[in-house]
PDB file of N, CA, C and O in Angstrom:
ATOM      1  N   ALA A   1      -2.120  -3.291  13.303  1.00  0.00           N
ATOM      2  CA  ALA A   1      -2.532  -2.221  14.051  1.00  0.00           C
ATOM      3  C   ALA A   1      -3.460  -2.742  15.189  1.00  0.00           C
ATOM      4  O   ALA A   1      -3.676  -2.032  16.171  1.00  0.00           O
ATOM      5  N   ALA A   2      -3.997  -3.956  15.062  1.00  0.00           N
ATOM      6  CA  ALA A   2      -5.007  -4.219  16.101  1.00  0.00           C
ATOM      7  C   ALA A   2      -4.237  -5.337  16.966  1.00  0.00           C
ATOM      8  O   ALA A   2      -4.816  -6.159  17.676  1.00  0.00           O
ATOM      9  N   GLY A   3      -2.936  -5.248  16.810  1.00  0.00           N
ATOM     10  CA  GLY A   3      -2.080  -6.211  17.611  1.00  0.00           C
ATOM     11  C   GLY A   3      -2.026  -7.423  17.314  1.00  0.00           C
ATOM     12  O   GLY A   3      -1.596  -8.202  18.164  1.00  0.00           O
ATOM     13  N   LYS A   4      -2.476  -7.947  15.937  1.00  0.00           N
ATOM     14  CA  LYS A   4      -2.491  -9.433  15.450  1.00  0.00           C
ATOM     15  C   LYS A   4      -1.393  -9.195  14.375  1.00  0.00           C
ATOM     16  O   LYS A   4      -1.899  -9.209  13.253  1.00  0.00           O
ATOM     17  N   ARG A   5      -0.170  -8.999  14.361  1.00  0.00           N
ATOM     18  CA  ARG A   5       0.775  -8.896  13.597  1.00  0.00           C
ATOM     19  C   ARG A   5       1.059 -10.317  12.917  1.00  0.00           C
ATOM     20  O   ARG A   5       1.254 -10.324  11.702  1.00  0.00           O
ATOM     21  N   PRO A   6       1.094 -11.554  13.651  1.00  0.00           N
ATOM     22  CA  PRO A   6       1.364 -12.750  12.793  1.00  0.00           C
ATOM     23  C   PRO A   6       0.202 -13.183  12.005  1.00  0.00           C
ATOM     24  O   PRO A   6       0.415 -13.885  11.017  1.00  0.00           O
ATOM     25  N   GLU A   7      -1.217 -12.795  12.371  1.00  0.00           N
ATOM     26  CA  GLU A   7      -2.120 -12.771  11.408  1.00  0.00           C
ATOM     27  C   GLU A   7      -2.238 -11.910  10.213  1.00  0.00           C
ATOM     28  O   GLU A   7      -2.773 -12.291   9.172  1.00  0.00           O
ATOM     29  N   ALA A   8      -1.793 -10.896  10.366  1.00  0.00           N
ATOM     30  CA  ALA A   8      -1.585  -9.697   9.341  1.00  0.00           C
ATOM     31  C   ALA A   8      -0.756 -10.229   8.382  1.00  0.00           C
ATOM     32  O   ALA A   8      -1.104 -10.315   7.204  1.00  0.00           O
ATOM     33  N   LEU A   9       0.487 -10.650   8.859  1.00  0.00           N
ATOM     34  CA  LEU A   9       1.697 -11.093   8.081  1.00  0.00           C
ATOM     35  C   LEU A   9       1.200 -12.362   7.208  1.00  0.00           C
ATOM     36  O   LEU A   9       1.552 -12.481   6.034  1.00  0.00           O
ATOM     37  N   ASN A  10       0.400 -13.258   7.821  1.00  0.00           N
ATOM     38  CA  ASN A  10       0.006 -14.308   7.106  1.00  0.00           C
ATOM     39  C   ASN A  10      -0.907 -14.126   6.140  1.00  0.00           C
ATOM     40  O   ASN A  10      -0.986 -14.986   5.263  1.00  0.00           O
ATOM     41  N   LEU A  11      -1.668 -13.118   6.112  1.00  0.00           N
ATOM     42  CA  LEU A  11      -2.517 -12.544   5.304  1.00  0.00           C
ATOM     43  C   LEU A  11      -1.995 -11.974   3.928  1.00  0.00           C
ATOM     44  O   LEU A  11      -2.304 -12.181   2.755  1.00  0.00           O
ATOM     45  N   VAL A  12      -1.032 -11.132   4.596  1.00  0.00           N
ATOM     46  CA  VAL A  12      -0.020 -10.835   3.513  1.00  0.00           C
ATOM     47  C   VAL A  12       0.586 -11.620   2.612  1.00  0.00           C
ATOM     48  O   VAL A  12       0.663 -11.381   1.407  1.00  0.00           O
ATOM     49  N   GLU A  13       1.123 -12.785   3.316  1.00  0.00           N
ATOM     50  CA  GLU A  13       1.757 -13.796   2.556  1.00  0.00           C
ATOM     51  C   GLU A  13       0.602 -14.725   1.676  1.00  0.00           C
ATOM     52  O   GLU A  13       0.998 -15.302   0.664  1.00  0.00           O
ATOM     53  N   GLN A  14      -0.634 -14.832   2.035  1.00  0.00           N
ATOM     54  CA  GLN A  14      -1.578 -15.286   1.232  1.00  0.00           C
ATOM     55  C   GLN A  14      -1.781 -14.723   0.042  1.00  0.00           C
ATOM     56  O   GLN A  14      -1.724 -15.378  -0.999  1.00  0.00           O
ATOM     57  N   LEU A  15      -2.072 -13.281   0.085  1.00  0.00           N
ATOM     58  CA  LEU A  15      -2.620 -12.237  -0.964  1.00  0.00           C
ATOM     59  C   LEU A  15      -1.211 -12.201  -1.770  1.00  0.00           C
ATOM     60  O   LEU A  15      -1.296 -12.207  -2.998  1.00  0.00           O
ATOM     61  N   ALA A  16      -0.173 -12.172  -1.293  1.00  0.00           N
ATOM     62  CA  ALA A  16       1.136 -12.122  -2.291  1.00  0.00           C
ATOM     63  C   ALA A  16       1.022 -13.128  -3.178  1.00  0.00           C
ATOM     64  O   ALA A  16       1.106 -13.017  -4.401  1.00  0.00           O
ATOM     65  N   ALA A  17       0.758 -14.479  -2.328  1.00  0.00           N
ATOM     66  CA  ALA A  17       0.869 -15.559  -3.345  1.00  0.00           C
ATOM     67  C   ALA A  17      -0.129 -15.609  -4.429  1.00  0.00           C
ATOM     68  O   ALA A  17       0.085 -16.108  -5.534  1.00  0.00           O
ATOM     69  N   ALA A  18      -1.157 -15.099  -4.073  1.00  0.00           N
ATOM     70  CA  ALA A  18      -2.370 -15.074  -5.252  1.00  0.00           C
ATOM     71  C   ALA A  18      -2.193 -13.728  -6.039  1.00  0.00           C
ATOM     72  O   ALA A  18      -2.852 -13.539  -7.062  1.00  0.00           O
ATOM     73  N   ALA A  19      -1.409 -12.899  -5.623  1.00  0.00           N
ATOM     74  CA  ALA A  19      -1.426 -11.577  -6.510  1.00  0.00           C
ATOM     75  C   ALA A  19      -0.770 -11.810  -7.955  1.00  0.00           C
ATOM     76  O   ALA A  19      -1.222 -11.055  -8.817  1.00  0.00           O
ATOM     77  N   PRO A  20       0.208 -12.712  -8.376  1.00  0.00           N
ATOM     78  CA  PRO A  20       0.655 -12.553  -9.541  1.00  0.00           C
ATOM     79  C   PRO A  20      -0.065 -12.890 -10.638  1.00  0.00           C
ATOM     80  O   PRO A  20      -0.527 -14.030 -10.684  1.00  0.00           O
ATOM     81  N   GLY A  21      -0.309 -11.935 -11.770  1.00  0.00           N
ATOM     82  CA  GLY A  21      -1.192 -12.280 -12.693  1.00  0.00           C
ATOM     83  C   GLY A  21      -2.610 -11.871 -12.393  1.00  0.00           C
ATOM     84  O   GLY A  21      -3.478 -12.036 -13.250  1.00  0.00           O
ATOM     85  N   ARG A  22      -2.928 -11.269 -11.047  1.00  0.00           N
ATOM     86  CA  ARG A  22      -4.127 -10.796 -10.875  1.00  0.00           C
ATOM     87  C   ARG A  22      -4.226  -9.453 -10.478  1.00  0.00           C
ATOM     88  O   ARG A  22      -3.291  -9.011  -9.811  1.00  0.00           O
ATOM     89  N   PHE A  23      -5.185  -8.699 -10.755  1.00  0.00           N
ATOM     90  CA  PHE A  23      -5.550  -7.498 -10.582  1.00  0.00           C
ATOM     91  C   PHE A  23      -6.168  -7.169  -9.045  1.00  0.00           C
ATOM     92  O   PHE A  23      -6.955  -7.935  -8.489  1.00  0.00           O
ATOM     93  N   GLY A  24      -5.698  -5.939  -8.463  1.00  0.00           N
ATOM     94  CA  GLY A  24      -6.396  -5.645  -7.166  1.00  0.00           C
ATOM     95  C   GLY A  24      -5.865  -6.111  -5.824  1.00  0.00           C
ATOM     96  O   GLY A  24      -6.449  -5.910  -4.759  1.00  0.00           O
ATOM     97  N   PHE A  25      -4.799  -6.701  -5.949  1.00  0.00           N
ATOM     98  CA  PHE A  25      -4.170  -7.338  -4.865  1.00  0.00           C
ATOM     99  C   PHE A  25      -3.284  -6.291  -4.084  1.00  0.00           C
ATOM    100  O   PHE A  25      -3.126  -6.265  -2.864  1.00  0.00           O
ATOM    101  N   ALA A  26      -2.795  -5.524  -4.914  1.00  0.00           N
ATOM    102  CA  ALA A  26      -1.320  -4.754  -4.427  1.00  0.00           C
ATOM    103  C   ALA A  26      -1.999  -3.598  -3.264  1.00  0.00           C
ATOM    104  O   ALA A  26      -1.478  -3.380  -2.170  1.00  0.00           O
ATOM    105  N   LEU A  27      -2.811  -3.169  -3.587  1.00  0.00           N
ATOM    106  CA  LEU A  27      -3.323  -2.020  -2.429  1.00  0.00           C
ATOM    107  C   LEU A  27      -3.630  -2.596  -1.271  1.00  0.00           C
ATOM    108  O   LEU A  27      -3.029  -2.212  -0.268  1.00  0.00           O
ATOM    109  N   PRO A  28      -4.479  -3.482  -1.182  1.00  0.00           N
ATOM    110  CA  PRO A  28      -4.729  -4.329   0.152  1.00  0.00           C
ATOM    111  C   PRO A  28      -3.510  -4.622   0.972  1.00  0.00           C
ATOM    112  O   PRO A  28      -3.453  -4.390   2.180  1.00  0.00           O
ATOM    113  N   ILE A  29      -2.624  -5.095   0.328  1.00  0.00           N
ATOM    114  CA  ILE A  29      -1.420  -5.485   0.845  1.00  0.00           C
ATOM    115  C   ILE A  29      -0.437  -4.555   1.180  1.00  0.00           C
ATOM    116  O   ILE A  29       0.446  -4.766   2.011  1.00  0.00           O
ATOM    117  N   ALA A  30      -0.602  -3.382   0.450  1.00  0.00           N
ATOM    118  CA  ALA A  30       0.230  -1.989   0.899  1.00  0.00           C
ATOM    119  C   ALA A  30      -0.419  -1.636   2.141  1.00  0.00           C
ATOM    120  O   ALA A  30       0.323  -1.426   3.099  1.00  0.00           O
ATOM    121  N   ARG A  31      -1.840  -1.518   2.323  1.00  0.00           N
ATOM    122  CA  ARG A  31      -2.574  -0.966   3.423  1.00  0.00           C
ATOM    123  C   ARG A  31      -2.192  -1.715   4.868  1.00  0.00           C
ATOM    124  O   ARG A  31      -2.193  -1.229   6.000  1.00  0.00           O
ATOM    125  N   ILE A  32      -1.875  -3.030   4.442  1.00  0.00           N
ATOM    126  CA  ILE A  32      -1.636  -3.912   5.921  1.00  0.00           C
ATOM    127  C   ILE A  32      -0.420  -3.611   6.088  1.00  0.00           C
ATOM    128  O   ILE A  32      -0.139  -3.218   7.220  1.00  0.00           O
ATOM    129  N   LEU A  33       0.679  -3.680   5.088  1.00  0.00           N
ATOM    130  CA  LEU A  33       1.755  -3.421   5.492  1.00  0.00           C
ATOM    131  C   LEU A  33       2.412  -2.032   6.061  1.00  0.00           C
ATOM    132  O   LEU A  33       3.510  -1.858   6.589  1.00  0.00           O
ATOM    133  N   ALA A  34       1.414  -1.150   5.784  1.00  0.00           N
ATOM    134  CA  ALA A  34       1.658   0.183   6.172  1.00  0.00           C
ATOM    135  C   ALA A  34       1.314   0.301   7.645  1.00  0.00           C
ATOM    136  O   ALA A  34       1.959   0.966   8.456  1.00  0.00           O
ATOM    137  N   ALA A  35       0.024  -0.552   7.954  1.00  0.00           N
ATOM    138  CA  ALA A  35      -0.488  -0.565   9.353  1.00  0.00           C
ATOM    139  C   ALA A  35       0.536  -1.239  10.153  1.00  0.00           C
ATOM    140  O   ALA A  35       0.585  -0.949  11.348  1.00  0.00           O
ATOM    141  N   LEU A  36       1.466  -2.203   9.619  1.00  0.00           N
ATOM    142  CA  LEU A  36       2.311  -3.073  10.333  1.00  0.00           C
ATOM    143  C   LEU A  36       3.693  -1.950  10.554  1.00  0.00           C
ATOM    144  O   LEU A  36       4.642  -2.335  11.238  1.00  0.00           O
ATOM    145  N   GLY A  37       3.704  -0.987  10.115  1.00  0.00           N
ATOM    146  CA  GLY A  37       4.923  -0.149  10.127  1.00  0.00           C
ATOM    147  C   GLY A  37       6.176  -0.584   8.932  1.00  0.00           C
ATOM    148  O   GLY A  37       7.246   0.016   8.829  1.00  0.00           O
ATOM    149  N   GLU A  38       5.818  -1.575   8.221  1.00  0.00           N
ATOM    150  CA  GLU A  38       6.568  -1.892   7.555  1.00  0.00           C
ATOM    151  C   GLU A  38       6.868  -1.225   5.965  1.00  0.00           C
ATOM    152  O   GLU A  38       6.707  -1.809   4.893  1.00  0.00           O
ATOM    153  N   ALA A  39       7.346   0.166   6.188  1.00  0.00           N
ATOM    154  CA  ALA A  39       7.337   1.042   5.149  1.00  0.00           C
ATOM    155  C   ALA A  39       8.100   0.744   3.728  1.00  0.00           C
ATOM    156  O   ALA A  39       7.688   1.214   2.668  1.00  0.00           O
ATOM    157  N   ASP A  40       8.937   0.141   3.801  1.00  0.00           N
ATOM    158  CA  ASP A  40       9.917  -0.131   2.480  1.00  0.00           C
ATOM    159  C   ASP A  40       8.766  -1.253   1.890  1.00  0.00           C
ATOM    160  O   ASP A  40       8.370  -0.895   0.781  1.00  0.00           O
ATOM    161  N   GLN A  41       8.318  -2.153   2.226  1.00  0.00           N
ATOM    162  CA  GLN A  41       7.354  -3.438   1.747  1.00  0.00           C
ATOM    163  C   GLN A  41       6.216  -2.440   1.107  1.00  0.00           C
ATOM    164  O   GLN A  41       6.053  -2.365  -0.111  1.00  0.00           O
ATOM    165  N   ALA A  42       5.453  -1.689   2.045  1.00  0.00           N
ATOM    166  CA  ALA A  42       4.480  -0.878   1.900  1.00  0.00           C
ATOM    167  C   ALA A  42       4.475   0.085   0.544  1.00  0.00           C
ATOM    168  O   ALA A  42       3.479   0.264  -0.156  1.00  0.00           O
ATOM    169  N   PHE A  43       5.585   0.578   0.349  1.00  0.00           N
ATOM    170  CA  PHE A  43       5.814   1.462  -0.863  1.00  0.00           C
ATOM    171  C   PHE A  43       5.990   0.791  -2.083  1.00  0.00           C
ATOM    172  O   PHE A  43       5.546   1.225  -3.146  1.00  0.00           O
ATOM    173  N   ALA A  44       6.812  -0.566  -1.930  1.00  0.00           N
ATOM    174  CA  ALA A  44       6.933  -1.588  -3.111  1.00  0.00           C
ATOM    175  C   ALA A  44       5.354  -1.903  -3.691  1.00  0.00           C
ATOM    176  O   ALA A  44       5.044  -1.783  -4.876  1.00  0.00           O
ATOM    177  N   TRP A  45       4.444  -2.324  -2.624  1.00  0.00           N
ATOM    178  CA  TRP A  45       3.257  -2.709  -3.156  1.00  0.00           C
ATOM    179  C   TRP A  45       2.356  -1.462  -3.600  1.00  0.00           C
ATOM    180  O   TRP A  45       1.523  -1.606  -4.495  1.00  0.00           O
ATOM    181  N   LEU A  46       2.529  -0.306  -2.991  1.00  0.00           N
ATOM    182  CA  LEU A  46       1.834   0.940  -3.086  1.00  0.00           C
ATOM    183  C   LEU A  46       2.189   1.162  -4.644  1.00  0.00           C
ATOM    184  O   LEU A  46       1.283   1.137  -5.477  1.00  0.00           O
ATOM    185  N   THR A  47       3.497   1.373  -5.006  1.00  0.00           N
ATOM    186  CA  THR A  47       4.103   1.477  -6.334  1.00  0.00           C
ATOM    187  C   THR A  47       3.514   0.531  -7.284  1.00  0.00           C
ATOM    188  O   THR A  47       3.425   0.948  -8.438  1.00  0.00           O
ATOM    189  N   ARG A  48       3.110  -0.604  -7.055  1.00  0.00           N
ATOM    190  CA  ARG A  48       2.706  -1.590  -7.812  1.00  0.00           C
ATOM    191  C   ARG A  48       1.213  -1.200  -8.084  1.00  0.00           C
ATOM    192  O   ARG A  48       0.841  -1.072  -9.250  1.00  0.00           O
ATOM    193  N   ALA A  49       0.447  -1.029  -7.161  1.00  0.00           N
ATOM    194  CA  ALA A  49      -0.991  -0.516  -7.126  1.00  0.00           C
ATOM    195  C   ALA A  49      -1.075   0.643  -7.998  1.00  0.00           C
ATOM    196  O   ALA A  49      -2.074   0.735  -8.711  1.00  0.00           O
ATOM    197  N   CYS A  50      -0.159   1.563  -8.052  1.00  0.00           N
ATOM    198  CA  CYS A  50      -0.285   2.593  -8.880  1.00  0.00           C
ATOM    199  C   CYS A  50      -0.089   2.300 -10.358  1.00  0.00           C
ATOM    200  O   CYS A  50      -0.770   2.765 -11.272  1.00  0.00           O
ATOM    201  N   ASP A  51       1.078   1.349 -10.478  1.00  0.00           N
ATOM    202  CA  ASP A  51       1.255   0.957 -11.886  1.00  0.00           C
ATOM    203  C   ASP A  51       0.217   0.163 -12.424  1.00  0.00           C
ATOM    204  O   ASP A  51      -0.007   0.150 -13.635  1.00  0.00           O
ATOM    205  N   GLU A  52      -0.595  -0.665 -11.403  1.00  0.00           N
ATOM    206  CA  GLU A  52      -1.685  -1.461 -12.198  1.00  0.00           C
ATOM    207  C   GLU A  52      -2.923  -0.385 -12.181  1.00  0.00           C
ATOM    208  O   GLU A  52      -4.033  -0.855 -12.434  1.00  0.00           O
ATOM    209  N   ARG A  53      -2.838   0.861 -11.936  1.00  0.00           N
ATOM    210  CA  ARG A  53      -3.955   1.920 -11.812  1.00  0.00           C
ATOM    211  C   ARG A  53      -4.974   1.396 -10.911  1.00  0.00           C
ATOM    212  O   ARG A  53      -6.112   1.698 -11.270  1.00  0.00           O
ATOM    213  N   ALA A  54      -4.914   0.807 -10.011  1.00  0.00           N
ATOM    214  CA  ALA A  54      -5.957   0.232  -9.152  1.00  0.00           C
ATOM    215  C   ALA A  54      -7.024   1.366  -8.821  1.00  0.00           C
ATOM    216  O   ALA A  54      -6.644   2.535  -8.748  1.00  0.00           O
ATOM    217  N   PRO A  55      -8.088   1.094  -8.661  1.00  0.00           N
ATOM    218  CA  PRO A  55      -9.253   2.123  -8.990  1.00  0.00           C
ATOM    219  C   PRO A  55      -9.133   2.908  -7.508  1.00  0.00           C
ATOM    220  O   PRO A  55      -9.311   4.126  -7.512  1.00  0.00           O
ATOM    221  N   PHE A  56      -8.864   2.295  -6.369  1.00  0.00           N
ATOM    222  CA  PHE A  56      -8.890   3.298  -4.980  1.00  0.00           C
ATOM    223  C   PHE A  56      -7.506   3.924  -4.877  1.00  0.00           C
ATOM    224  O   PHE A  56      -7.228   4.564  -3.862  1.00  0.00           O
ATOM    225  N   VAL A  57      -6.792   3.810  -5.671  1.00  0.00           N
ATOM    226  CA  VAL A  57      -5.469   4.366  -5.485  1.00  0.00           C
ATOM    227  C   VAL A  57      -5.721   6.050  -5.497  1.00  0.00           C
ATOM    228  O   VAL A  57      -5.036   6.865  -4.880  1.00  0.00           O
ATOM    229  N   ILE A  58      -6.729   6.308  -6.247  1.00  0.00           N
ATOM    230  CA  ILE A  58      -7.116   7.818  -6.144  1.00  0.00           C
ATOM    231  C   ILE A  58      -7.316   8.726  -5.267  1.00  0.00           C
ATOM    232  O   ILE A  58      -7.322   9.955  -5.344  1.00  0.00           O
ATOM    233  N   TRP A  59      -7.580   7.574  -3.915  1.00  0.00           N
ATOM    234  CA  TRP A  59      -7.945   8.146  -2.754  1.00  0.00           C
ATOM    235  C   TRP A  59      -6.779   8.052  -1.923  1.00  0.00           C
ATOM    236  O   TRP A  59      -6.932   8.143  -0.705  1.00  0.00           O
ATOM    237  N   LEU A  60      -5.584   7.874  -2.432  1.00  0.00           N
ATOM    238  CA  LEU A  60      -4.400   7.694  -1.620  1.00  0.00           C
ATOM    239  C   LEU A  60      -4.045   8.751  -0.777  1.00  0.00           C
ATOM    240  O   LEU A  60      -3.453   8.595   0.291  1.00  0.00           O
ATOM    241  N   ARG A  61      -4.455   9.999  -1.316  1.00  0.00           N
ATOM    242  CA  ARG A  61      -3.930  11.211  -0.727  1.00  0.00           C
ATOM    243  C   ARG A  61      -4.809  11.465   0.502  1.00  0.00           C
ATOM    244  O   ARG A  61      -4.421  12.390   1.217  1.00  0.00           O
ATOM    245  N   VAL A  62      -5.803  10.889   0.844  1.00  0.00           N
ATOM    246  CA  VAL A  62      -6.540  11.162   1.857  1.00  0.00           C
ATOM    247  C   VAL A  62      -7.046   9.822   2.705  1.00  0.00           C
ATOM    248  O   VAL A  62      -7.699   9.838   3.749  1.00  0.00           O
ATOM    249  N   ASP A  63      -6.571   8.660   1.977  1.00  0.00           N
ATOM    250  CA  ASP A  63      -6.790   7.535   2.889  1.00  0.00           C
ATOM    251  C   ASP A  63      -5.942   7.331   4.276  1.00  0.00           C
ATOM    252  O   ASP A  63      -4.726   7.143   4.245  1.00  0.00           O
ATOM    253  N   PRO A  64      -6.594   7.379   5.340  1.00  0.00           N
ATOM    254  CA  PRO A  64      -6.082   7.498   6.607  1.00  0.00           C
ATOM    255  C   PRO A  64      -5.073   6.078   6.884  1.00  0.00           C
ATOM    256  O   PRO A  64      -4.155   6.040   7.704  1.00  0.00           O
ATOM    257  N   THR A  65      -5.463   5.046   6.062  1.00  0.00           N
ATOM    258  CA  THR A  65      -4.521   3.858   6.355  1.00  0.00           C
ATOM    259  C   THR A  65      -3.038   4.272   6.125  1.00  0.00           C
ATOM    260  O   THR A  65      -2.175   3.686   6.778  1.00  0.00           O
ATOM    261  N   PHE A  66      -2.694   5.215   5.263  1.00  0.00           N
ATOM    262  CA  PHE A  66      -1.422   5.648   4.781  1.00  0.00           C
ATOM    263  C   PHE A  66      -0.822   6.858   5.663  1.00  0.00           C
ATOM    264  O   PHE A  66       0.321   7.287   5.506  1.00  0.00           O
ATOM    265  N   ASP A  67      -1.698   7.328   6.568  1.00  0.00           N
ATOM    266  CA  ASP A  67      -1.020   8.157   7.454  1.00  0.00           C
ATOM    267  C   ASP A  67       0.319   8.075   7.914  1.00  0.00           C
ATOM    268  O   ASP A  67       1.015   9.085   8.020  1.00  0.00           O
ATOM    269  N   VAL A  68       0.719   6.952   8.190  1.00  0.00           N
ATOM    270  CA  VAL A  68       1.985   6.437   8.818  1.00  0.00           C
ATOM    271  C   VAL A  68       3.276   6.752   7.889  1.00  0.00           C
ATOM    272  O   VAL A  68       4.430   7.062   8.183  1.00  0.00           O
ATOM    273  N   LEU A  69       2.583   6.538   6.581  1.00  0.00           N
ATOM    274  CA  LEU A  69       3.802   6.699   5.454  1.00  0.00           C
ATOM    275  C   LEU A  69       3.897   8.259   4.955  1.00  0.00           C
ATOM    276  O   LEU A  69       4.899   8.569   4.310  1.00  0.00           O
ATOM    277  N   ARG A  70       3.091   9.063   5.172  1.00  0.00           N
ATOM    278  CA  ARG A  70       2.904  10.352   4.460  1.00  0.00           C
ATOM    279  C   ARG A  70       4.189  11.194   4.953  1.00  0.00           C
ATOM    280  O   ARG A  70       4.657  11.978   4.127  1.00  0.00           O
ATOM    281  N   PRO A  71       4.747  11.117   6.101  1.00  0.00           N
ATOM    282  CA  PRO A  71       6.149  11.752   6.451  1.00  0.00           C
ATOM    283  C   PRO A  71       7.297  11.470   5.320  1.00  0.00           C
ATOM    284  O   PRO A  71       8.027  12.347   4.856  1.00  0.00           O
ATOM    285  N   ASP A  72       7.321  10.169   4.981  1.00  0.00           N
ATOM    286  CA  ASP A  72       8.354   9.638   4.214  1.00  0.00           C
ATOM    287  C   ASP A  72       8.271  10.582   2.860  1.00  0.00           C
ATOM    288  O   ASP A  72       7.185  10.950   2.413  1.00  0.00           O
ATOM    289  N   PRO A  73       9.367  10.887   2.336  1.00  0.00           N
ATOM    290  CA  PRO A  73       9.409  11.519   0.923  1.00  0.00           C
ATOM    291  C   PRO A  73       9.070  10.740  -0.098  1.00  0.00           C
ATOM    292  O   PRO A  73       8.786  11.217  -1.196  1.00  0.00           O
ATOM    293  N   ARG A  74       9.064   9.445   0.157  1.00  0.00           N
ATOM    294  CA  ARG A  74       8.353   8.532  -0.984  1.00  0.00           C
ATOM    295  C   ARG A  74       6.903   8.645  -1.329  1.00  0.00           C
ATOM    296  O   ARG A  74       6.443   8.422  -2.449  1.00  0.00           O
ATOM    297  N   PHE A  75       6.143   9.051  -0.157  1.00  0.00           N
ATOM    298  CA  PHE A  75       4.845   9.206  -0.380  1.00  0.00           C
ATOM    299  C   PHE A  75       4.615  10.278  -1.169  1.00  0.00           C
ATOM    300  O   PHE A  75       3.844  10.031  -2.097  1.00  0.00           O
ATOM    301  N   ALA A  76       5.133  11.685  -1.100  1.00  0.00           N
ATOM    302  CA  ALA A  76       5.225  12.680  -1.741  1.00  0.00           C
ATOM    303  C   ALA A  76       5.474  12.299  -3.349  1.00  0.00           C
ATOM    304  O   ALA A  76       4.954  12.935  -4.266  1.00  0.00           O
ATOM    305  N   GLN A  77       6.310  11.214  -3.525  1.00  0.00           N
ATOM    306  CA  GLN A  77       7.001  11.073  -4.974  1.00  0.00           C
ATOM    307  C   GLN A  77       5.869  10.033  -5.551  1.00  0.00           C
ATOM    308  O   GLN A  77       5.662   9.892  -6.757  1.00  0.00           O
ATOM    309  N   VAL A  78       5.270   9.429  -4.670  1.00  0.00           N
ATOM    310  CA  VAL A  78       4.043   8.583  -5.094  1.00  0.00           C
ATOM    311  C   VAL A  78       3.032   9.314  -5.802  1.00  0.00           C
ATOM    312  O   VAL A  78       2.575   9.009  -6.904  1.00  0.00           O
ATOM    313  N   LEU A  79       2.694  10.364  -5.050  1.00  0.00           N
ATOM    314  CA  LEU A  79       1.560  11.453  -5.426  1.00  0.00           C
ATOM    315  C   LEU A  79       1.691  12.042  -6.755  1.00  0.00           C
ATOM    316  O   LEU A  79       0.811  12.230  -7.595  1.00  0.00           O
ATOM    317  N   ARG A  80       3.160  12.346  -6.812  1.00  0.00           N
ATOM    318  CA  ARG A  80       3.628  13.177  -8.052  1.00  0.00           C
ATOM    319  C   ARG A  80       3.541  12.208  -9.174  1.00  0.00           C
ATOM    320  O   ARG A  80       3.028  12.547 -10.241  1.00  0.00           O
ATOM    321  N   ASP A  81       4.049  10.941  -8.967  1.00  0.00           N
ATOM    322  CA  ASP A  81       3.886  10.058 -10.151  1.00  0.00           C
ATOM    323  C   ASP A  81       2.697   9.854 -10.600  1.00  0.00           C
ATOM    324  O   ASP A  81       2.579   9.430 -11.750  1.00  0.00           O
ATOM    325  N   MET A  82       1.496  10.118  -9.764  1.00  0.00           N
ATOM    326  CA  MET A  82       0.174   9.959 -10.104  1.00  0.00           C
ATOM    327  C   MET A  82      -0.604  11.098 -10.419  1.00  0.00           C
ATOM    328  O   MET A  82      -1.829  11.119 -10.532  1.00  0.00           O
ATOM    329  N   ASN A  83       0.264  12.142 -10.566  1.00  0.00           N
ATOM    330  CA  ASN A  83      -0.064  13.553 -10.745  1.00  0.00           C
ATOM    331  C   ASN A  83      -1.230  14.102  -9.589  1.00  0.00           C
ATOM    332  O   ASN A  83      -2.174  14.803  -9.954  1.00  0.00           O
ATOM    333  N   LEU A  84      -1.096  13.815  -8.583  1.00  0.00           N
ATOM    334  CA  LEU A  84      -1.995  14.143  -7.406  1.00  0.00           C
ATOM    335  C   LEU A  84      -1.178  15.189  -6.660  1.00  0.00           C
ATOM    336  O   LEU A  84       0.041  15.066  -6.532  1.00  0.00           O
ATOM    337  N   PRO A  85      -1.852  16.207  -6.174  1.00  0.00           N
ATOM    338  CA  PRO A  85      -1.241  17.183  -5.426  1.00  0.00           C
ATOM    339  C   PRO A  85      -0.863  16.430  -4.076  1.00  0.00           C
ATOM    340  O   PRO A  85      -1.561  15.586  -3.513  1.00  0.00           O
ATOM    341  N   SER A  86       0.422  16.919  -3.654  1.00  0.00           N
ATOM    342  CA  SER A  86       0.808  16.291  -2.415  1.00  0.00           C
ATOM    343  C   SER A  86       0.495  17.640  -1.261  1.00  0.00           C
ATOM    344  O   SER A  86       0.712  17.487  -0.059  1.00  0.00           O
TER     345      SER A  86
END
């Protein structure tokens, strides 16, 4: 979002490499990918964050980072899966 796409993608790669077997990496990765407009990948990581029951996922409904994903029907489905009102 700040115009540093290569740096952001590099950060995603680093976080994704560290993520297997670790808790808490999925939501930050989803945030970065959402900001980059990579909706498919963002939803994959967002779903993983929900499956992991990442603590800050409860703020998904109001987190402005995910505003770009809100029009996508998958966003409403994620909220339903978490029993949050859309």
